[in-house]
N, C-alpha and C positions, 0 to 999 in steps of 0.2 A: 669416164674411166677409159684408159687405154689398155689393151691387152698386149703382153710381151712374151715372146718365146726366146729361149736361150739354147743355142746349139753348142755343145761342148760343156754342158752344165756340171759334169763330173770333174772337170779340171779346176785348177786354182782360180783362173780368171773367171770362168763361167760361174763357179760357186760364189765368188765375190760379187758378181753382178746380182745374183739371186739374193744374197745377204742384203744388199743395198735396196733392191726393189721391194723387199719385204717391209721396208719402212717408208716407201713412197706412197703418198696418199692418193695419187691419181693413176696408179698402175696395178693391174691384176696380172699375176704371173700365170701364163698359159703353159704351153708345152716345154718340157725340159728334156733335152735329148743328149745322147752320148754315142760313142762308137763301141769300144770294147766293154764298157759298163752298161750298155743297153740291157734292160730287163732287171736291173738291180734297183732296189729302193734307195731313195736319197740318203736315208740314215746310214747306209753302208759306205758311202763314199764321201759324204759331207755331214757328219753327225751334228755339226754346229747349227745346221739349218733346221732347227726343231719344228717350225711350223710346216715345213715341207717333207718331214721325215717319212711319211707314208706314200708319198708320190713315187711312181715308178718311172725310171728313165726310159724314154722311147728311143728308137733308132733315129739317127740324124738323116731325115729324108725331107724332101721338099713338101711332101704331103703333110707331114707332122708340123712343119713350120708355117705353112700357108694358113691364111685366115686370121692372122694376128696384125695388129697395128704396127708393132715393132718386132724386129727379129735381131737379136744379138748373135753374132758369129764369133765364138771363142774357140777357134780351131787352129791347128798348126798351119804355117804358111803353105800356100799352094792348094788349100782345100776350100777356100771361100768362094772363089770365082764361079765355079760350076753351080753351086747352090744359089748364089746371088743372082745369077743370070736368069734363073727360073722363077724367082719371086716377083710378084706384081710390082709395077713401077710405083704404085701409090704406097706400098709398104716401106716404112722406114727401116733400112738395113744398116746396122752399125757393126762394122767389122773390127774386131780386136786383134786380128792377125796383121801380117805385113803386106798382104796382097795388093792393097790399093794406096799405099803411102807415098810411093816414089813417083815423081813426075818424069824422070829421065829413064827411058827403057834400058839404056846401056848400063846405068847404075844398078838396075835390078838384075840384069843378066850377069853382071860381074860378081854379085854377092849371093845370088839365089839360083837354085837349080830347077826352077819350074818356069813355064812360059809367063811372059809379062802380061798382066791383066788390065793395066791402065791405072789411072789415078782418080780418086774421089776427093771431095772437100776434106780438108785435113782438120782433125778434131782436137786441136789445141787452141781453145778460144783466146787465151791470153797472149799468144805469140804475136809480138809486135813486128810490123814490117817497116821498111825504110821510109815509107811515106807517112808513117804514124798510124796507119790502120791496123786492125787486129784480124787474126784468122777467124774470129767469131762471126765476122760479117758474112762469110760464105756458108755458115751453118744454119742460118735462119731459114726455115722452110725446106731445107735439104731433105732428100729421101735416100741418099747414100752417103755414108760418112766413114772415113778411115780413122780409127783411133791410133794415136801415136804409140811408139814403143816406150818402154819405161825409162831406159837410159836417155833417149832424146828428150823426154819430158823434163827430167832434172837438168840436163846440160843446156837445153835451149832456153829454158826460163831463167837459168842462172846467168847466161852471157848475152842474150839477145838485146837487152836494153842498151848496153854499151855500144854494140854494133849499129843499132838503129840511129842513135844520136851521133855517132862518129867519134866517141871518146876511146874506142878500142879499135885497133887496126885489124882488118879481116885476115891478114896473113899470120901464120905462126900461132895458131890457137892450139893449146895443149890441154888435154883433158885426162884426168885419172879418176875413175869412179869405182866404188865398191858396192856390190849388190848381195842381198841375201839369196839363199838357195832356191827360194820359190820362183825366182826369175827364170829358172831353167825348166819350169813346168813340173808336172806331177809324175811323169814316167820315171821308172827306176833307172838310175845311172850309178855305177860303182863309185865314181869320184864325188858323188853327192851324199853318200852314206854318212850317217852321223859320226862314225869312227874316223872317217877321212876328213871331215870338215871341222869338227870341234877342236878349238885351240889352234887353228891354222888359217892363214890367208894365202891365196895363190892367184897369180895372173892367168888370163886366158885371152884368146883372140888378139894376141900381141902382134904388133907390126902392121896395124891397119887392117886386120883380118876380120874384125867383128862386123856383123851384118847391120848394125845400127849406125855405122860410120857414114854411109851416104845420106841417111835420113838426118843425121846431125848436121852435115854439111848443107843439105837442102834448107833446113830451118834457119841456120845461121846466115846462109846466103840471102834468104828472104829478108832477114833483119838488116843485113848490111847493104842490100841492094846491089851486091856484086858477089863473085865467087869467093869462097872462103877456103882456107887451108887448115885442116884439122888433123891432129894426131891424137888418137883415142886409145887409151889402155884401160880395159875393164879388169876388175879383180873380184874374186869370190870371198865373201866374208862369212864368218861362222854365226849367222843369224838367219832366221827363216824369212823375214820381210825387211824391206827398206833398201834405199839407195842413198849413198852420200857421194856427191859428185863435186870435184874441184876443177874448175876451168880457169885457165889463165890466158891472157892475151897482151900484146904489146900496147902500152899507153900511147895513144895517138898524139901527134905533135900539137902543142897548145893546150892539151887537157891537163887537169890537175885533180887532186883528190876531191875537191868540192864539186867540180862539174861531173865527176864520175858518180858520186853519191846522188846528186840531183837527178841524173838520168834514170837510175833505178827507182828513186822515190816517185818521180813523175809517172813512170811507166806503170807502176803497180799500186798507186794510191787508191784506185777504185776497184781493184780486182779482189773479189771475195775469196778466191782459192789460191792466191799467191801472197805470202806474208813476208815483207822485207823486215828483218829484225832490227832492233835498235843497234846503233854502233856499239861494238864491243861484245855483242852476243853472237854466238855461232850456231848454225843448224845442227841438230842431232836427230838421228833417225827415230829414236824413241819418242820424240815430241810430236811426230806426225803419224805415228802408228795408228792405223785404222781410220785416218782422216783423209779428206779430199783436198788437202792443202799442201803446197810446196813452200817450204821455208827457205829463204835466201838471205845471204849476207855478201857484201862486196867491200873490198878495200884496195889500196894501191901500195905496192911495194916500190916506193920511190927510189930506193937504191939501185934497182935494176930496171925500173921503168915498166913494170907490168901490173896489169889489173888482175885481181884474184877474186873470183866469184865462187861461192860454195852454196850448194842446194841439197836439201834433204827431202825425200819423198817416200811414201809407202808405195812400193812398186805394184802392189795389187789393187790399191784404192785409186788415188789420183794417177798412179802410173798405168792403170789399165781399166779396172771395173768402174771406178768412180768417174774417170774421164768419159767412159761410154755412157753412163747415166747423165752426166753433165751435158754431153752433146745431144742426147735424146731430149733433154729438157729444152734446150735452145731450139732444136728443130721443130718441136711440137708447140712452141710458144709458151712454155711453162717458165716459171722463175728458175733461173739457172741452177740454183743450189737446192731445189726441192728434193727432199729425201736424202741429202748428202750430209755426212757428219763433217763439221768444220773444226772440231776439237779432237785431239789425239787421246790415246789411252795412257794412263799413268798409274802406278809406276810401270 
């Protein structure tokens, strides 16, 4: 058995990690910590976690987190580095924040307001690179892992196969994605009130301002083997969970619909957590709700010469908490899908 602590367990991501670990046969949940909710019983902040209801959230300190085999950091950006630096090297630290995702320091300082902390192995196992390898290779035996953002998970897995094979040109990639409100975290914000969100959709981070833009460019650049140009527009959808991302790119010279489809089929044929749908079927957020699966579809708009890839993901499961557990499994030598649901909820 491995012991795991969760920092930020009162937030949506931390509570999702706890939900998944409760079904993991090889993990015992240790310390559960929080900031403002420290001292509260779990039942008050996450009543769905019935087996943990009587546990009391401890303060988020190194002392509380030390002594575990695994520490999950589900904290706001800029809060992970100080804690991670004080944890033993042999402890597996899985950071669900943004602190260690970006390899380019200038990209970090352009989009974030805290000092650059560096880069850890990137926790998107299925991400294909231009040489055909996967990001999974760097996770085996790792003791520091950066979990991807939810938007980059959907977008990268939607478009990476075409870039890696060369059937999609790396310039002029356009992405529009809709996310449920849980992607903004649990803290109270007026624009996320039910009366503001119900029956309405709205864009935000328009004009290249969203912080996930450099992460998307980094991932797609790894797939293409060269720099990519990405225009990313996120939107807020009136639902609690889920992301539906539509990515388009210019069809490369010499490519056709058959070669495009083959690129996605070959890339994801053996991936348990990415499902390429049969032709004619399209991803829906409801089909992946609660699962650690990304559903993908791809087609070609031959009239304008563009490839269109659509992906659906539960932003809290495969988009955050599930990805964290999946990465833990790989790092610890467990079967990759241990404890992870591969079927969504219905209806």
